[in-house]
N, C-alpha and C positions, 0 to 999 in steps of 0.2 A: 664461334670457335676461332681461335687464333691459328692461322695456318702458316705462320712465319717459321722458316727453317734456318738453323744455324749452319753455316758452311765455313770450313777453315779458310783463312785468308793469309796469304804470305805477306810479310812486312814490306812496306814500300821503301823503307830506308835500307840502303846497302851498307855493308860493313865499312868502317872508316878506312880510308886509303884506297878504296876500289870504287871507281866511277865508271859508268858505262860509256861506250863510244858516243851515244846520243847525248848524254849529259855533258861530256867534254866538248862536243861540237856545238851544242846549244849555248854553252857558257862562252865559248870563243866568239860565236856570232853575236851574242848579246853585248859583250865587251867591245867588239868592233863597231856595233851600231852606236853605242854610247860615245865612243871616241869620235866617230864620224859626225855625230850630232853636235858635240861640243866644239869640234873644229869648225863646222859650218856656222855656228853661233859666233865664234870669234872673228870670222871673215865678214860679218855683216857690218854695214855702216851704221852710224848712230841714227841717221834718218830712217833707214829701213827697220831698225829696232823700234823706234818710236811708232812707225806705221803699223808694225806687227802688234805692238801693245794696244794701239787704238782699235785694230781689227778684233783682237781678243776681247777687249772690253765691250765692243759693240755686239759681238757674238754672245757674250754672257748676258747682256741686257736683253737681246732678242730671245734667248732661251728662257730667261725669267718671265718675260712677257707672255711667251707661248705657254709656259707652265701655268701661269696665272689664268690665262684664257681657258685652258682645258679644265683647270680646277673649278673655276666659277661655272662653266657650262655644265659640269657634272652635278653641281650642287642644285641647279635649277631644274 
């Protein structure tokens, strides 16, 4: 027997033009974080950018190796 019940749910979308205080605050914080991040990227030297790229590539390689190890160990 299906015991699921239907309950009325209020819409998650607010009417156009009205945003909550939390929504406005979170939007401002998000925009500030994006601005801060792009500003810190602009201040980096070319050497540090190259080093960061190498570190990201190494991390991706290690992640792929670990994934492969886990996948093969589960198959055996």
